N, C-alpha and C positions, 0 to 999 in steps of 0.2 A: 720343284714347283712345276705345276702343269697348268697351262692356259691356252686352250685351242683358239681363243680370241686373237692371240698374237698373229696367227696365220690368216685371219680374215682380211679381205681387201686385195691389194695389188699383188701380182706375182713378182718373182725375183729373177733378175737378170743374171745369167750364169757367167761368173767371172767379169761382171760388168756388162754394159751394153756395148758389144764390140763386134768387129768384123775381121780382125786379124790382118787387115790391110792398112788402113790409116788409123784405126782404133784397135790396138792390140788388147787381148784378154788380160785381165788382172793388171791393168794400168790405171794411172790416175785419170787419163783421158776417158777411158771406158766407164770408170766410176762416176766421173762428172757427167757424162752423157746419160747414164742411168738416173742420176739425181735430177737432171733437167727434164727428163721424161716422166719422172714420178714413180719409177719402179724401185722395189727393194733390190738389194744386191747380195749375191752369194760370192764368197771368195775364199782363198786358201792361204794358210799361214805356216811358215817354217821358222825354225830358230837356227840362226847361222852358228858357225864355229866360234864366233866371238860374242854370242849371246844377244844378237840383234834379231828382232822379229821382222821378217820380210813377207811380202805377198807374192806367191808363185804357186803354180799347180804341179808341174811335172817333177819327178825325182832327178831330173837332169835339165840343164839349160840348153841342151842340144837343139830341141825343136824351137824354143822361143828366142834364143840368142846365138845359136850356132856354136856353143861351147859346151863340151861334154864334162860338166862339173855338177856335183850334187849341191843343192841349195845350202845344205848344212856346212859345206866346205868353203862357202864364199867368205872372203875377207871384206871388211867394211871399206877398205881403201880401194877395192876393185869394183864396188857396186856402181860407181860412176861410169865405168867403161862399158857395161853391158847394156845393149839396146834391144828392145823387144820387137821381134818380127820385122827388122829392117827399118824401123821408125826411129824417131828421136826419143821415144818414151823409154824410161828406165824402170827397173824393178822397184816397186814402191816399198817404203817402210810401212809397217803396220800403223805406226803413229801418224804418218802422213795421210793414210786413208781415213783414219778416224777424224783427223782435223778437217779433211775435205768434206766428208759426209756430214759431220757435226750434227747428227740427230735428224737430218732432213728426211731420211728414208730408213726403213728397217734393214737390218743386216743379218745374214746367215754366215757365220764364221766357222770355217772348217779347219780343224787341227789336223795337219798331215801326219801320217803314220811314220814314225821313226823310233829309234831306240831311246831318243831323248823325250819321250812323251810327257814325263813328269815335269821336266824343266820347261818344255814348250807350253804346257797347260798353265803352269805356275806363272810364266812370263806373260801369257795372254791375259790371265785373270788380273794380274797386277796392272797391266796397261789399261784395262777397262775400268779400274776402280773409280776414276773421275769422269768417265764417259757418260753423258746424260741421255744418249739416244737409245732407241729400242733395238735389241739384238738377241740372238740365240747362238748357241755353240753346238757343234756336232763333230763327229769323227767316225771313220771306219774302224778305228782301233777301240775295242770295248774297254781296254785298260784306261785309255784316255777319258772315255765317257764316265767310267766309274770314278776315276780320280776327280773329275770336275763335279760330279754329283755329290761326292763326299765333302769336297772342299767348299762348294757353294750350292747347297741344296735350294737356295732361293732363286737360282738362275734357271732359264730354260735350256736344257741340255738334251741333245738328241743322238740317236744311234743311226749311222748310215749303214745301208745294206747294199752290198755289191751283188751283181748277177752271179758271181762265183759262189757255188754252193758251200765250199769250204769256209769262206768268210762268214756266210750266214749261219752255218753250223756253230762256228766258234762264238759268234755273238749270242746265239740262243743258249748255248751251253753256259755262258756266263750270266745269262738272265738280265742283260742290260735293258731289254724291252719292258721289263716289269716296272722299272722306275723311271725310264726315259720319258721326258715331256713330249717327245715326238719321235717318230720313226721316219727316216728319209729313205724312201724306197726307189730303186731304179725303176723307170717306166717299164723295163723288160720283165720285172717281177711283180708289178703292181697288182696283177690279177690273182696273185697267190692268196689262198684263204688265210694264211698266217696273219696278214695285216687286219683283216676283218675280225678275226678271232681276238686279236689284241684289243681292238677297239670295243668289241662286245664285252670283254672282261673288264675294261676300264675305258669308258666313253670319253674321259678327259684326255686320252692320248691322241695327239694329232698325227696325221699322215701327210707328209710332203713328198712329192715325187720329182725326179730328175731323169734326164734332161729332156725337156719337151722341144722337139724340132719340127714335127709334122702335124698336120691337121688331125690325123687319126690319133696321134699321141695326145693332142690337146683335148680331144673329146673324152678319151679315157681318163685323163687327169681330172677333168671337171666332174666326171662321174664318181670317181673313187677316192679322190684325195682332197684334203683341206686346202691345199695350195700347191703350186708347182714352180720349178726353176726352169727357165727357158732360154733358148737361143733363137734369134729371129732370122728372117730371110735375107738380111743384109750380108750374111756370111756365105751362104750357099744356095743354089737353086733348089727349090722344093721345101725349104724351111718355111715355117709359119710367118705370117705378117706379125707386126707388133701386137701383142694382146692388149685389150682395152684396159685403161687405168680406171679402176672402180672409184 
């Protein structure tokens, strides 16, 4: 299914509205903050060794929790002890994030690239069966994109594009852009003629860009994309102020 109207309106807070000081990324506190400000939310999902869906970005907990372990290897019994960026916030369960948001804002849910892409996609789709809120799904892994497109052609599924040319070549070779509801382009590659050619061939394909941090990037995103994922200046000097809620 393709519907560019999904991306009209408010932008999306990257891993929640966070600062990695008192409000860590991909935490329930950051998601609550985004909801309270009225922004959509982008976040990342892994499947653990015991089949539990958790929300985390990096392929290691080293940066976020000071422990060098892959999210896939986390045991359920250990989730309680990991703290995000020195705060009291814990790594959220996917189910807890859905319960918190509860349809109040739109979600962009990224399936992380792992060897368990089929199991992860299947678990995410199953968890979303009874969720009434608006959401879309995306992944850098074209295999995950194709899997979700085939399993649920009624859902909005997008292909993420990395600045790495090898990743972009791999995605284009598998032609995921031809059926994807949207393309999620790095702001570093947004000027590429590839995206405008895709939209010219199929005007229903949306373009979303990430991650907007500066005023210059914001201007480019507004010019060339249907919507954008942002981080605001609460995190670092030189970052944008909070974008207006439309």
